[in-house]
N, C-alpha and C positions, 0 to 999 in steps of 0.2 A: 962163332958162325950163327947168323940169324936163324931162329927156328930150331936150333939144336940144343937139347937139354939132356945131360947124362942122367937117365932115369933107370932105376933098378927096382924090381918088385921085391917085396919082403912079406910074403903071406905067412900068417894072417895079420901080422902086426902093423903093416902100413907100407908106405913107399918112401924111397930115399931120392931126393932131388938135390943135386949138387952137395951131397953130404948131409942134408937135413932130413932126418927121419920124421915123416908125417904120419901120425897114428890114424890110419884110415882103413876101414874095411870095405867101403864101396867107393870106387872111383872109375875113371874112364879106362877102357880096356887098353892094355899095352900092345896086344896083338891085333893089328888092323884087320886080320882075316876073320875075327870073331863075328859071327853073324847072328847069334842068338843072345837073348838076355832075359832076365826075370822081369815080367811085367805084372807080377802080383801086386795089387794095390796095398800100399803100406800106410798106416795111419801115423802121421808124424806127431811130435809132441805139441804141435800147433793145432792138432785136431783136424787137419785136412788130409783127404785121401787121394793119393795118386801114386804112380809107380816111382820107385827110386830111380830106375833107369827105364826109358822107353825108346824104342828104335825109331829114328826119323829117317830122312833121306840119307842114303849112303851109310856111313858108319858113325853117325853123330848120335850121341846119347845125352839124355837129360840127367843132370846131377842136381840134387836138392841141397841148397845152402840156406840155413836158418838165419834170419835177420833179427835185429833188435828194433822194436818200435817204441820210441821214447816220446811221450806226450809233453806238451808245454802249453802255456797260456799267454796270450798277448796282453801284457800288463797295461799298455796304453789304452787298448780297447776297453779293458776292465775299468779303468778310471772314468771312462765315458759311459759306463753302464752296459757295455756290450760284452757278452761272454764269447770269446773267440779262441777256441782250442785249435792247436796245430801240432803236427807230429814230424819227427825226423826218423829216417831209416838209417841204421848203422850196420856195417858189415866188418868182419875181421879180415885182415889182409897181411900178407908178408910181401915185402918188396925186395927185388933182387939186389944184392950187394956184390962187391968185388970178391967176397969169400963165400958166397952162398945166398942165404936169405935172411932178411931182417927178423928181429923178434916180432911177435904179433902186434899189429897196430889196429886201433879202432878207427874206422873211417866212416864219414857220412856218405851214404849212397844217394847220389843226386843225378837222376836221369835228365834233369833240365840243364845240367852243365855239359857243354860239348867236350871238355877235357877233364882229366884228373887234375887235382891241385895238390902240390907237395909243399908243405911248410919248410922253412929254412932249418928248423930244428932236426929234420931227418937227414940233412946233409952233413958231412960229405960221404956218409957211409953207402948210400944207395948208388947203384950202377945206372948211368944215364948216357944217352947219345944225344948231345945238345945240338940245336939247329940255329936258332937266332933269338936275340933279345927283343922283348915286346913289353906291353903293359897290360895288366889284368884288371878289369873292372867288374863290378857286380858282387864282389865279396863283401865290400863295405859300401854303404849308400853314398851316392854322389860321384860324378865323374872325376871330381877333383881328388878323390881318394883312390884313384887307380894305383895299383901296385906295380912296381918293377918286377918283371918275370922273364923266364927264358923257356921257350918251347923245346921239349925234349921227348925222346922215346924212353919208356921204362918198361920193366917186366914185373908182373905181380901175380900172386895167387890169392884166391878167395877161400876162406875157411870158416867153419863154425865150431871147431873143437872136436867134431866127429868126422867131418867130410872135408875134402879139399879139391879145388878145381885144378885143371891143368894150367900150366903157365900161360899168362895172357900178356901180349904186347900192347901197350896203350900209349897214346899221346898225353903228355902232362905239362902243366905250367909249373915250373920250378920258381917259387917266389923268394923274395928277399925278406920276408916277414915271418917271425916265429909264431905269431898269434893266430894266423889263419888256420882253419881246420883242414885236416887231411880229407880230401874228397875223391871218391871214385865216380868219375863222370861217364858219359855215354861212349867215349872212345874206347873204354875197356870191353865193350860188348859188340864186337864186329860180327860175331856169330849169333844166330837166333837165341833169344832168351825169353823167359816168362817171369813176370813179377806178380806175386800174389800177396795181398795185404788185407788183413782184417783189423781195422783201426779200433773197433770196439773191444776186441779181445786182445789187442796189442800183439798180434802175431804177424810175421812176414816171412815169406819164402822166395828165394831166387832160384829159378830152374835154368840150368845151363845145358 
């Protein structure tokens, strides 16, 4: 049933979602009547201070997920004497399967992508609700290189080894190509979120 996840608490060791134990000491409240939370500023390993949880409208809480900030350099620009550094953000994720949740996957976090992108190598294990076939461009340069894909709903959770998000339903492009990266796009963020990135220090945080 959409929106239904068998969740049981396991204090203080973590939570269990569809049989997968996620070692997590801080996560969203299971009791929706909970009206209070600790708003003591916590200094993360990234050196940024903000609450682990802070109360917003209704019973929505902010959860901090640490990201990887990976630098690279444009080699073509370097050949022309121009130093052009660029960065990618990575987040760890588990995708729902028929038997629970996938092993942890390292995904590109791309807020410029309207959809998540799932490479063929992750199929057929993940659970999908498929809608229609289409073509996906922008992953490789040139419209002639558009990939065959299928639009589908998936469920995923975001994690960083210490914390885990609640299950998220997102629209994804299921591709027929093994080599495309796993991408978490904007469709995974239907609720308010905050992205904090310090490129010089190579630290990133996602607040949900």
